C-alpha positions as CSV (number, residue, x, y, z in Angstrom):
1,M,9.3,-9.9,0.1
2,A,8.6,-13.8,-0.4
3,T,5.3,-13.1,0.1
4,L,4.3,-10.9,-2.7
5,A,5.1,-14.1,-5.2
6,A,2.2,-15.6,-4.4
7,L,-0.5,-12.4,-3.2
8,A,-1.2,-13.2,-7.6
9,V,-2.6,-15.9,-7.2
10,S,-4.8,-15.3,-4.6
11,S,-6.2,-11.9,-6.2
12,A,-9.6,-11.8,-7.5
13,A,-9.7,-9.9,-10.8
14,G,-11.5,-7.1,-9.8
15,A,-12.0,-6.9,-6.4
16,F,-9.9,-5.1,-3.5
17,C,-10.8,-8.6,-1.3
18,W,-9.8,-5.9,2.4
19,D,-10.1,-9.1,4.8
20,E,-8.0,-11.0,2.6
21,A,-5.0,-8.7,2.3
22,G,-5.6,-8.0,6.7
23,A,-6.1,-11.0,7.4
24,E,-3.4,-11.9,5.5
25,Y,-0.4,-9.7,6.9
26,G,-2.3,-8.7,10.2
27,I,-3.8,-5.1,9.2
28,S,-7.5,-4.1,10.0
29,P,-9.5,-4.2,6.6
30,E,-11.3,-0.5,7.2
31,L,-7.2,0.9,8.3
32,L,-6.5,-0.2,4.3
33,K,-9.6,1.4,3.1
34,A,-8.9,4.3,4.6
35,V,-5.2,4.3,3.4
36,S,-7.3,3.2,-0.3
37,A,-9.0,6.8,0.5
38,V,-6.4,9.1,1.6
39,E,-4.0,7.9,-1.1
40,S,-6.1,7.4,-4.5
41,Y,-10.7,7.7,-4.1
42,H,-10.5,4.0,-4.3
43,N,-9.9,4.7,-7.8
44,Q,-7.6,1.5,-9.1
45,P,-6.2,3.2,-12.0
46,A,-4.6,6.3,-10.1
47,V,-0.9,6.6,-11.3
48,N,0.8,10.3,-8.8
49,W,4.4,11.4,-10.0
50,N,6.3,13.0,-7.0
51,R,8.2,15.9,-7.6
52,N,11.6,13.4,-6.8
53,G,10.4,11.7,-10.3
54,S,8.9,8.6,-9.4
55,Y,6.0,7.7,-9.1
56,D,3.2,5.4,-7.3
57,A,0.5,3.4,-8.7
58,C,-2.6,1.9,-8.4
59,H,-5.0,2.6,-5.3
60,M,-2.5,2.1,-2.8
61,Q,-0.6,3.8,-4.6
62,I,3.1,1.8,-4.4
63,N,5.9,4.3,-5.0
64,T,8.7,3.2,-7.5
65,H,11.2,3.0,-4.4
66,W,9.3,-0.6,-4.3
67,Y,10.2,-1.8,-7.7
68,F,13.7,-1.3,-7.7
69,L,13.8,-2.4,-3.7
70,L,12.1,-5.5,-5.1
71,K,14.9,-5.3,-8.5
72,K,18.1,-5.0,-6.3
73,R,16.9,-8.2,-3.7
74,Y,15.0,-10.5,-6.0
75,G,16.4,-9.2,-10.0
76,K,14.5,-7.4,-12.4
77,E,11.8,-10.5,-13.7
78,Y,10.5,-10.9,-9.9
79,A,10.2,-7.1,-9.7
80,D,8.6,-6.4,-13.6
81,Q,6.1,-9.4,-12.5
82,A,5.4,-7.7,-9.4
83,W,5.0,-4.1,-10.4
84,S,2.7,-5.0,-14.0
85,A,0.5,-7.0,-10.3
86,L,-0.5,-3.8,-8.9
87,A,-2.8,-3.7,-12.4
88,D,-4.8,-6.4,-10.0
89,P,-7.1,-4.4,-7.8
90,C,-6.2,-7.2,-4.7
91,Y,-2.5,-7.6,-5.6
92,C,-3.0,-3.6,-5.0
93,T,-4.4,-4.0,-1.7
94,K,-2.4,-7.0,-0.5
95,F,1.3,-5.0,-1.7
96,G,0.0,-1.8,0.3
97,A,-1.6,-4.2,3.7
98,F,2.6,-5.6,3.2
99,V,3.9,-2.0,3.2
100,L,1.9,-0.8,6.3
101,A,2.9,-4.1,7.5
102,D,6.6,-3.4,6.9
103,C,6.2,-0.1,9.4
104,V,3.9,-2.1,11.6
105,A,7.2,-4.4,12.3
106,R,9.5,-1.3,12.4
107,L,7.5,0.9,14.7
108,G,5.0,-0.8,16.4
109,N,1.1,-0.6,15.5
110,T,0.6,3.2,16.1
111,W,-0.6,5.8,14.2
112,R,3.2,7.2,13.3
113,A,3.6,3.8,11.5
114,V,0.1,4.2,9.6
115,G,2.5,7.8,8.7
116,C,5.8,5.6,7.7
117,Y,3.4,4.0,4.6
118,N,3.7,7.4,2.9
119,A,6.7,10.0,4.0
120,V,9.2,9.5,6.1
121,S,10.0,13.3,7.4
122,E,8.5,12.7,10.3
123,H,6.0,15.9,10.6
124,K,5.0,14.7,7.5
125,A,4.1,11.3,8.4
126,F,2.3,13.4,10.9
127,L,0.1,15.0,9.0
128,Y,-0.4,12.0,7.1
129,S,-1.8,9.7,9.9
130,R,-3.9,12.2,10.9
131,K,-5.4,11.9,7.5
132,V,-5.9,8.3,7.2
133,Y,-7.1,8.5,11.0
134,A,-9.9,10.8,9.9
135,Q,-10.9,9.0,6.6
136,W,-10.6,5.4,9.4
137,R,-13.1,7.4,11.7
138,S,-15.4,8.8,9.6
139,G,-16.1,5.8,7.4
140,H,-13.9,6.3,4.3
141,K,-16.5,8.3,2.7
142,R,-14.7,9.9,1.0
């Protein structure tokens, strides 16, 4: 998590920085693009409200769960800064890469880890990973 503070410093305004995010977190830039396509059609200002009261922000659809986790671990000021930085597309991409890398660390370099990006339940994670796989195979033209 400590690396999140450095994300905004290296980001270029207006750039999704797929390659930079992929290199920093060991995630394929093409996979990051596919996740973004499934999550929001690469729509940077996208916001999606969930049935459980949480919401997802930016083109990578980062869930507010991460805000509260950052707040608990590092304090409100840190969490507020990190959450505000999601307005930058590069920071958003890197945060998404960080989330996906966390899943890979727990579940291995598998499609289950890709499903973990979006869902906790195994069935929903499987369905999500199939969507990402289809985007990845199609060159994420969605």
